[in-house]
C-alpha positions as CSV (number, residue, x, y, z in Angstrom):
1,M,0.0,0.0,0.0
2,D,1.0,3.5,-0.6
3,D,2.6,5.3,2.4
4,T,0.0,8.0,1.9
5,I,-2.6,5.8,3.6
6,W,-0.6,5.3,6.7
7,T,0.5,8.9,6.9
8,A,-3.1,10.0,6.5
9,A,-4.2,7.7,9.3
10,R,-1.6,9.1,11.6
11,D,-2.4,12.6,10.6
12,A,-6.1,12.0,11.2
13,R,-5.3,10.7,14.6
14,A,-3.2,13.7,15.5
15,W,-5.9,16.1,14.2
16,L,-8.5,14.3,16.3
17,D,-6.2,14.2,19.3
18,A,-5.7,18.0,19.1
19,A,-9.4,18.7,18.6
20,N,-10.9,16.2,21.0
21,G,-8.2,15.0,23.4
22,T,-7.1,11.4,23.9
23,G,-9.0,10.1,26.9
24,D,-11.0,6.9,27.1
25,T,-14.2,8.6,26.1
26,E,-12.6,9.9,22.9
27,L,-11.1,6.5,22.1
28,T,-14.5,4.9,22.7
29,C,-16.1,7.4,20.2
30,R,-13.5,6.6,17.6
31,I,-14.1,2.9,18.0
32,L,-17.9,3.4,17.9
33,K,-17.5,5.5,14.7
34,L,-16.8,2.2,13.0
35,G,-20.4,1.2,13.7
36,E,-21.7,4.4,12.2
37,E,-19.6,4.0,9.1
38,T,-20.7,0.3,8.8
39,G,-24.3,1.6,8.9
40,E,-23.5,3.8,6.0
41,V,-22.3,0.8,4.0
42,A,-25.5,-1.0,4.8
43,A,-27.6,2.0,3.7
44,A,-25.6,2.2,0.4
45,W,-26.0,-1.5,-0.3
46,I,-29.7,-1.3,0.4
47,G,-29.8,1.7,-2.0
48,L,-28.0,-0.3,-4.6
49,L,-30.4,-3.1,-4.4
50,G,-33.4,-0.7,-4.5
51,Q,-34.7,-2.5,-1.3
52,N,-36.8,0.6,-0.3
53,P,-39.5,0.8,-3.0
54,R,-40.2,4.4,-2.0
55,K,-36.7,5.5,-2.9
56,G,-35.8,3.0,-5.6
57,V,-32.1,2.5,-6.6
58,T,-30.1,5.2,-5.0
59,H,-26.5,4.0,-5.0
60,T,-23.9,2.5,-7.2
61,R,-21.2,-0.2,-6.5
62,A,-18.6,2.6,-6.6
63,E,-20.5,4.4,-3.8
64,V,-20.7,1.2,-1.8
65,A,-17.0,0.7,-2.3
66,A,-16.4,4.3,-1.1
67,E,-18.3,3.6,2.1
68,L,-16.3,0.4,2.6
69,A,-13.2,2.5,2.2
70,D,-14.5,4.9,4.9
71,V,-14.9,1.9,7.2
72,A,-11.4,0.7,6.5
73,F,-9.8,4.1,7.0
74,T,-11.8,4.7,10.2
75,A,-10.5,1.4,11.5
76,L,-6.9,2.5,10.7
77,V,-7.4,5.7,12.7
78,A,-8.8,3.7,15.6
79,I,-5.8,1.4,15.6
80,E,-3.5,4.4,15.6
81,S,-5.6,5.9,18.4
82,L,-4.9,2.8,20.5
83,G,-1.2,3.8,20.3
84,L,-0.4,1.0,17.8
85,D,1.0,1.1,14.3
86,A,-1.9,0.5,11.9
87,Q,0.3,-0.7,9.1
88,A,2.0,-3.3,11.2
89,T,-1.4,-4.3,12.8
90,L,-3.0,-4.7,9.4
91,A,-0.1,-6.7,8.1
92,G,-0.3,-9.0,11.1
93,G,-4.0,-9.5,10.4
94,A,-3.3,-10.3,6.7
95,A,-0.6,-12.8,7.7
96,K,-3.1,-14.6,9.9
97,V,-5.6,-14.8,7.1
98,R,-3.0,-16.1,4.7
99,A,-2.0,-18.8,7.1
100,R,-5.7,-19.9,7.5
101,L,-6.1,-19.9,3.7
102,A,-3.0,-22.0,3.3
103,D,-4.4,-24.6,5.8
104,A,-7.9,-24.5,4.4
105,S,-9.7,-26.9,2.1
106,P,-10.5,-25.7,-1.4
107,P,-13.7,-23.6,-1.7
108,G,-16.8,-25.7,-1.6
109,G,-15.3,-28.2,0.7
110,M,-14.2,-25.6,3.3
111,N,-15.5,-26.2,6.8
112,R,-17.2,-22.9,7.9
113,G,-17.4,-23.7,11.6
114,G,-16.5,-21.4,14.4
115,N,-17.1,-17.7,14.2
116,G,-17.1,-17.4,10.4
117,D,-13.8,-15.5,10.1
118,V,-11.8,-16.2,7.0
């Protein structure tokens, strides 16, 4: 990934720190912000499907993807706000997924027990 992403996450954290402080309440709000952003993804997907007959189709796949990107970036800022390196944390998560995939059966025969994580 481009270093711009990691720099932007650190810069966003610093900006929020300066504006709102760094206490547990602020950290809680940054973590809860993920739920808000996830709700926006859900609303965009519902809009893409035209699930609300009164509104019809209101979103595109690109708009859904943009909302997903907001979720991802918000998570990176929350990780940085925990005092951790978002890039290293995300790389660690990706390594765990790759290890699981290496040990997994081919799709279709994959055992999907447990909590449903990849």
